[in-house]
Structures are given as C-alpha cells and as structure tokens.
N, C-alpha and C positions, 0 to 999 in steps of 0.2 A: 764246369766252367774246366777248361785247359791252357795250360801256357805252352810255351813255346818246346820250353824245355820237357812237355811231356809228364809236366806234375800236376798234377788236380790238387785243388784245394777247397775248402767247403766254403758254402760261400756266407757263411754264420762271419767267419776269417774275416772273409774276404770284403765283407760291408760293412763300407765309412758312409751315416748321418751326414748329409749333404745341409746347405743352409739354403731356408728358403725363403722366401720374398712374396708377401701376400698382396693383395690388391687392390691397396692401399700403402702401398709402397713402405710398409714395413719390415723388419728383420724377423722373422722370427726360428729359432733353435725348436722345431717341433717334429717330436717320432710320431713316424708311420701306424704306429697305435693310435697314439692324441688325432693326426689327421683322421683319422678314416671313422675314432666312435664320435668324435666336438660336430662332426659335421654333419650323420645323422643321414639324410634319406638326402641331402644337399647336394650338387654335381661339382666334383673334384678335378679341377683340373692344373693337370701337371703340367709347367712346360718350361722346355728347356732344350737347349744347342745341337747337332752331333754331341756325343759325347760325353755330355752332360749326368748322366748315371739314368734314365728315366727307364730303358727296360732293365736294367741290374734290379731298379728299385722298384717294379713288376716284379721279376722273381720274389723279389726276393719276401713280399708278398703270398707270394703264394707258398713260397716257403711255409710260412710262418704259419698259414695256413691247414697244410701237411701236414705239421709235425706239430702246431699246440691246439688247433679250432677253437680261437677263440670261441666266447660265448655270443660274440655279436654278430658272427657271419656264419653261417650254419653250409654255403656250399659258395663258391670262385671260382666264377666262368672267367679267363686269361681272352676276350678276343683280339687276336693277332692281325691288325690289320694288314701286311704283306703277304701273310695267306690267305688271307680271307681272295684279296683280288685275282687270287689266283684259281677260283674256284670261278667258272663262266653259267654254269647249270644256273637257274633257282629253285632258293628254296623259305622253307615255311625260320620259325624262330627257334621253334626247336630241330629243329632240324641241323640247322648252325652254332646250334648252345652244342650239340652230339657230336659237329664234324670237331669242334674245338675241344675237345674232350674227350675221354673215357666211355660213358654213362648214354647208357642207353635211351631211345624217346622215351618212353612210358616211364624211364627213373625224374627224366625232368621233367617230363609232363605235371607228373607226382607230386615236385620240389613248386614250383609256379603256384599251385594250388596251397600248399598248405602254408608253406614262410616268404613269401617273398623280402620282405624285410629284412630277414635275414639274410640273404645274396649280394654280393659285390660284383656290377659285370666292370670288368677290366675294359674300356677297347684304344689297343696298345698301340700304339701310331697311326694317329689320325688323320696325316697326313700322306699316307701312303691311298687314303681311300678317292680315289676318280667322283669329283662333286659335278651335276651337270643342274640347269637352273629348272633343272623338273624333278628333283629329290627332292630342293626347298617348297616347289608349287606345290608337295602330293598333299592326300588328301588326308585326316587322320586317320591312321594305323591300328588300332587299337584287338584287329585279331592275332593273335599267339601261333596261328591255322596257317594264314596266307601267304601263300608262297611269292617272292621276288628274289631282285640281286642280292647279292650279300650288303652291297651299301647304301640302300635302301631299308634295308632290316637294321643295319647298324643304325643310321639316322635314323629311324622310328626310336630306337630304342633314346638315345640322346637327348630328342625330342619330349620324351615322358611318352610316344603313342604306345608303346606295349611297355609292361610291367612299371607298372612310374613309380610303384612302393622300391622299388627294388634300391642300392645306394651302386651307384654308378663315381669309377675314375675313368681320366683321359687323359694320354698323353700326349706329350704334340711338340713339335719345334715353331709352329704357328700356332697364333692368340687369336685372330681377326677372324677367322673364318669360323672357327667351330662353334665362338662369341655370339655370330651370326643363327647358327643352325637351333642353337638350346632351349628347351621355350622352361622360364625360369632366370633367377639369380645367379647363378654360378659363383664357388667358389675357389678364386682362382691361385694359382701358388705357382712359382717361379723357380727355379733351382737355380743357387748362385752356386754350386760347386764345394768346395771341401774347404774350410776354415783353414786358417795355419799351424791350428792345433789340432786337426784331422789328418791334414796330411803328414803331419811329425807320425801320429797313429801309426797312420798306410806304412810309411818304410820304416819305424820300430819295431813292428809286427815280424815285418816280414825282413829286412834289412839295416839293421840296427847301424852296422858300421857307418854304412854306403850313405848311410843320412847324415854324417858330417857333411860328406862334398854335396848335398844340394841346400843344406842347409847357408853355405858359404856361399851358393850362386842364385845371389837371389833371380834374379831373370827364370829362377832354374824352375825356386821356389815356389813362384806367385805362378807362374804355366801351369805347376805338380796343381792346382785350385782346380783346375779341369779332370775330375775326372778318368778322362782317357789317356793324359797327356800322362800324371800318375803313372796308367798300369805300363804305359809308352818306357818310362821312363825303367821302373820294375822291370821289368824284360830285357831291358836293356843291362842293367845287372847283371842280372840272371846268367848272361854268357860269356857276361868277361867285360864288355862293352864300352869306351871311355863316354859318357853321358854329360864330360862338364867341358869340355870342348867348344868353342864354334856353336852350341848353341846359346840362339839368340832370339827366334822368332817361332813361329806353331811349326812355322812352313821347312825350318832346317833341322827337327825333332822330327817332327815323318821323315826326311828325305833321309838323315843318317839313320834312322831307324829299319825304312825298305831296306841302303846299305846294309841294313846285321843280316836282313833275314838273307837276302841274296846270297850272303857272306858265309853262313853257319848253314841255310835248311836248302837253298835253290843251287847246292856244283852239280848233284846226281839229273838234274833233268836234261834231258832233250834237248827244249828249245830255247833260242841263247835269250840271252837278258833281252837285249831292246826289242827281241816279239818282241816278247812275253811283258811286257812292261808296254809294249806298244798292245799289246791285245788284253788285259787289264783293262788299261786306258777306254778303249775301245768299247766294251764292255761297258765302261762302271760309268760313262757318256750314255750310252743306249741306257743305263736305268732313269740315267739323272733327266732326259730329256723329257720320260717316256713312263716315269713315276712309279717305278719301277727299281724293286733292290731286294727282290728272290728270282731264280735264274734257271731255269729248266737244265737240264743234263745234255743232252742236241742242241743248246744255244752258246753255252761253254763249251763246249769239244768244237766242237764247229771249228772257235780263237786259239783255242788251251789246247796244245797236246795233254799234257796232263796236268788237269783239273785237285785231282783230289793230293795233287802235291804239292803244288801250291799254300803258302804258311798263309797268304792273303787274302783265301779265301777257303771261309767254312761251307762245308756240306753236309744235310738231316735227311731226312726220311720225308716227305708231305704226307698226310694220309687225302688219299681218294674213298670213292664212292668204294670199286671193288678191287683196290688195290695202294698200294705206296707210289712213289715217284725220289727219285734222290733230286734235291735242289738247293743251289747254291747262291749265295749271299757274303760280302763284303766282312770282314770282320768288324769294322765298325760303320757305320755309315761315313763319318769321317773318313774313311778311308775310298769311297766309296766317290765323292766328292775331292780328293787326292789326287787319286789314277783321274779320273777325269780331266785336270788341271795342270798333267803332267803331259797325258793323250794330245795337250792342245800345243802344249810349246817341243811338237818327238814332232810333230807335223814339218810339211815342207810349205817355203815361210807362207807362200801365196794362202795354202788351208789351213794357215794357222790366223791368220789375219783376216781373213773372214765366217771363221768358230768365233775364233770372239767379239770382233764383231758385233753376231749375231748375238752370242749372252750379255753382251755392255747393251742393247740395244732392252735389252726383255728383261734385265733390272732395271732401263729408263721408267719402259713401258709402262711396269710395275709399281714405280715410286710414285708414277705419273697419277696412274689412279686411284692410292692409295690416299693420295691429298681433296680429293673427288669421288672419297666413297661410299657409297645414299647405309644409314643404316640397317637395310634388306640388304641380303643376300642377293647377286647378283653373278652373271659368269666372270665380272670383271673383282670378283673377288678369289674367282680358280685361279687370275696372271697376280694380283697380286702375291698369293701362297705362292705362285711358281716364282718369282723374282724373290722373293726374300730366302725359299730352297735352292737356289744359284748363285746364292752371296756368294757363301762359302771359296767357292769355286776362284770368284776370283779374289778373296784372299789369297787362295796356291799360288794362284796365276804372281800375283803380286809379288808373294814369295822367292818363290823360283826367279826371279830375275833378277834376285842381289846375286853379283860377283864376284866375289867373297869367298859367297861359300859353299854355291851349289854346284859351279863347276866340277871342280872335281868328282861328282857321281856322277858327270855326266859324261868327262875325257874317262874315268878309268873306263866305261865301256861302251866308247869310243859310240857314241850319242853324238849328234849333231840336233843344235837347240836351235828356234828362230831366232833372229836380230830385233826384229821387227816390233816384237812385242811392248815390249820395256817405253817403249815409245804410243803408242798404243794410251795406254794405262796413264800413262802419266797426262798423257792432253782427259782423257774420261775425268780422271778422277782433278787437277783442274777448273776444269768447268763444273761438273757438279760440283763441287765444293763449294763459288759462289753459288749457287740454286739453292743446294741444303745445306743450310747455317746452324739448322737446331733439327728439325727428322733427318735418320740416317746421317749428321755429324760423325755420331759413335759408327757407324763403319769404317764410313772415307778414313779415318781417325787410323781406326786398325787398319785399314791397306797404308797409309804413310807408311805403320811402324812396320809390313810384312816386306816394304820393299827397305827401308831404313837406309836413308840417301839424307843426311842431315840436310846439304845444299836446296832440297825439293823441299825437303816437309818445313824449312824455312820458308820458303822462297808460295808455297800453296796456303800455310797459316798467319802470315804475317802480310796480309793479305785480307783477307778477314774484317769486317767489322763488328760480329760475332760467332764466336760460338756458341752451342747452346747444348747441356748437355742436364737439363737441369728434369726431363720430364721422369723419367728413375732414375733410383739410384744406381751404379755404379758399385757393379762388381771388380772384385781384387785385381783381376787383368785388365778392366778396363782404364783401372788408373792409373797399374802402370804403362799402360800404352800412352795415355794421359803425358803423365808424367816425360817419358822417352819424346815426345814431341816438343812435349814445351821445352825441354834442354839445350833445344834447336833453336828456339827461335830467343831474337832479345826481347823482343817484347809481345804481348795478345792486349788487343784494343779493348776488349767483351769480354770476359767469361764467366757464362752460367754454370753450377756445379749443384747436383745430388748428391751429398756422400756421407758412409758412414763418417765417427772419430777415426777407427780405424783406419779406413781408404783415408783422411784427412792428413792423418800424419803424416801418410805415404809422400803425400801432393804438396805439404806446405809448403818446403823449401825452395820449389820451383814453382809457385803462386805469385813471388816477386814479384814475375813479369810482368803479369797481367795489371794493367793502367784500371780500369775499371773489376773487380768481384762481385757474380751473386752466386752465395751461398744456400746451400737450403739443409739441413738437417735435421732427421724424424729427434732424434736425444738429443738434448745438449749438458750430462751433465758438470762439473765443477772440475774435471783435469780434463776437458777439453775447452773451455773459457779460454783459456790458454793460448794453447790452436789457433782459435778460432782468432784469435786477437793479432796474433801473430801473423797470419796467414798476413788480414786487416789490413795489417802496415803500411802507414803511406802511399794508402790506396780508393776508390773509393768501395764500401760497403755500401750493397744494396740491399740484401736480407734475406732475415733468419730468419726461418720454420721451428 
C-alpha cells in the first residue's frame, strides 16, 4: 500500500476489523480467522458497497496465510475477477489458477488431488463477471481439465461443480445475483463498516493529535465508519489539508480530496486540470457502463497524456501467457463512480441531460425488474445488478448540485457546470419516492442528504404515507442520513426502523417527529428500555422484536 506521501505502511498496521451483519440481520464482531474456520466448506459471501474494504479483507487473508500458514489452510488462491475478465482465451481450472499465482500447473494439479479440503478459493469482485443466460443454464462441469471462458470456470466453482470440497469466499457489491448462481445455502455477511471505537483506533495509530478534530465533528466521525472515507481523511491530514471545513456530505469529502490531489500532485502535468478531469471522467464512465475496472495502457494513453503521473490512477503489471502488460485502474472503485458523475456535470447542457436521463432510466428499469424477479437466474438479474452498481453515480450527481460548497472547486479551475441537472434529479426523486416508500427508500434518503436542501427534503418526505426502513439493520451512516432528513421535517406520518441500540441513541431525539413508529431491534438490553420508551413517548409504537 502506498500513501500519497510515498510512505509505505504495513497492512498489519493499517488493517482494522470491520463490523459484519449476518443473514438474520444480527451484528457480529467476528474475526476473519473465525469466519473461515467456523463455516468450513460452506460458501461465505462478503457483501459491501464500494469502499467498504472487501479487497483489503482479501489482502489480509492472503497476508495471514503467507505469514502464518494456518493449519486449516494449505493454500489460498485469490481469483480477481477484474483481471480474469481481461483474458480472452479459454482455459481450464488448473490453467486459470496458475494464471492467478506463481505455481506451475503440475504443482496445482498435485494439490487438488491431495488436500482440496484445505484449499481456499477467493473470488474477489464477483460484480465484474460478465454473466449470460448460457452460464446459468450450463450443464454441470466437474472436469478441471475442460477449457472454458474464465467466467464459466468461476461460476462452476461457485456452483460447486468443480472441486466441491474446497472452502470458498466471494466478495461482491450486490447480493441477489450471486445467491441465484450458488448451489446450496451460502453463509452471508454484509460489511457494515468500522465501529466508532475502530475509527478511533485507526486515527490514534497514525494521527493521534488530528483525531480530536474528527471526534469534534460528528458528521465527519460518522462518515469515517466507511473505510475508504477513513483513508481519504487520513491522507488529507498527511498533507496538511483542512479536513473539517464544509465537509458535510460524501460528495463534499471526495471533491475536497480531489482538490487536494490537484494541488499537491498535479502541478507538473502537461494536461490542463479541466481536460484531465474530463478525460478521467470519460474513462470512468466507459468502465461503469461496460463493467470494466481495468484499462490497458493504449486505452488510457488515448485520453490522458501522462497517466503514470495521475494520483487518481494506479498502474501495475498484469500477467499474460508470454508477457506482462501494464494496466491501469482507479485507486478505489468509488473514485470511478465519482469521476463518472463529475464527467456528466462537465458536459454541455444537452449532453448532460441526455446522459443523466439514460442513467436514471437504467436505474428505474432495474428497480422495476427487481420487484418481479424470479427465483431462478435470468438476464433480468443482470439488469438489476447493473442498476444497483450505477446508483452511487446518482448520489454523487446529487452532491455535485450543492450550491454552497461545490462551485468553488469548479470556479477555481474555470470549469462550466450544467445548471439543469438539479431540476432533473429533483423531479426524479419526487416521483420515485412516492412509488418506492419501502424498497429503495434508503437510497432516496441518501440522495436527499447529498442534495442537502432542507426545503426540498421537507417537501418530499412530508408527502409520504410511510417510510419503511425495516428490511435490514441500518448502518451508522444510514442513521446519520435519516437523522438529518428528519430534522428537516415538522412531522413524519409513519416510520418503520430496524436499528441497533447505539443507532437508536443517535436517532432518538428526532423520532418525536413521527406520528406512528415501528421499531425492530435484535437485542433489547436494560439500558435500551429507557431509549425505547423515550422514542415511543406521545406516539403509537407498533412493533418490537
């Protein structure tokens, strides 16, 4: 890992164990070792949004295995879907495993025969797989020597057609599609981010003095429960940037960080800042629409004059059959999402409207298809997945509309911004908040938070008969978003929540605005009873669990 100041830090020092939520909605503080030990040969799915730390978790597993060689793991194969999707030729399982590590085909073949139960296959980044109906309909392939495209081999591993005795870990941003492809009942965990204690541990390790600034800003402290935000803020501390002023939304944090990058790392580049940002945005959009996170050197050089000098892009050597090829990727996938949104607002008025209209239509269509999705996999699931993966772009677009904070960034670099996009987004939010008052309602609240316009939030929410957020426990950042949105309203008719006791403490002062309240909690300890009573005072309390 390389920081902006070119310092190297040990992954052991950097790694912070996140909080996980299991399939039943219960919060678990479970270590990676226990996760892999307890569930044996069950398939473990780790689901988390961009920046939640999925790939860092995978790197930590690899480091633990290489350093300590756990007794229950003989060998670990890290199969990175983003890299394997760059392979055009067909290969068999043994060739695919050899491609992903330094072992020879003979060595791998011998391992598969001797101790498959002590092998761990990690399929990292399931969302990057190009899925088709044919993959789901394929007959069982249990021959490790049969050649097929990499995505077919990976799905054969997922469905336990190949080497069913092995341990299997899958990381993904979306859940439903991978569930439909799996054979047998998987063990599901969602990455909830860092607890407040872990955020403190992270900063105390590297920036003990600066942590007081973070702790004093509850908005920033809450945002740092997202691992990538924690990293961004620490990097800004490292270069001496002011990280406390005007950082209210996720978008404002990213804008401030990109502004810091431009100031400290892009002064010597031949490409102007507006051209660089548009080029990065164009590259990001292409990847988002084509499900691509790795870009070859030729593609990047066509639009960016000095890609190796861009602090937003990372380059590395990717293995090919007889040579190595330089590939580029955004430092985190969330930056690809951010730069896609930035690209849209920097286009001319007509093109911006067209791009945003197409984006919103894609997400709407995915939402509609998800409501009538079959139990079996179909190509509709691919559209639903793509819809889910594009949602963060909408969030960043909402944030880039914020008049009070963002324009200074554009004005500083003499960039014109579309003025119609805010109207487009508000009309869309107003329409779909009425249609989806339970499913997708949490996403709509995040859109409203990124817009950060109190009068519009009040107008949207006070029209709703119901706000249903009871499908799964809310994360700390979700509760902070809800808290702000509730503060903007005089009253809410009916609110359904699934919360932890800590998050109830955060929300309790604002719940008085709800006429009718439904609460779901997994654990109600003695110290929580008072909170529940206070939250329920003066209103109908319908449900406790």
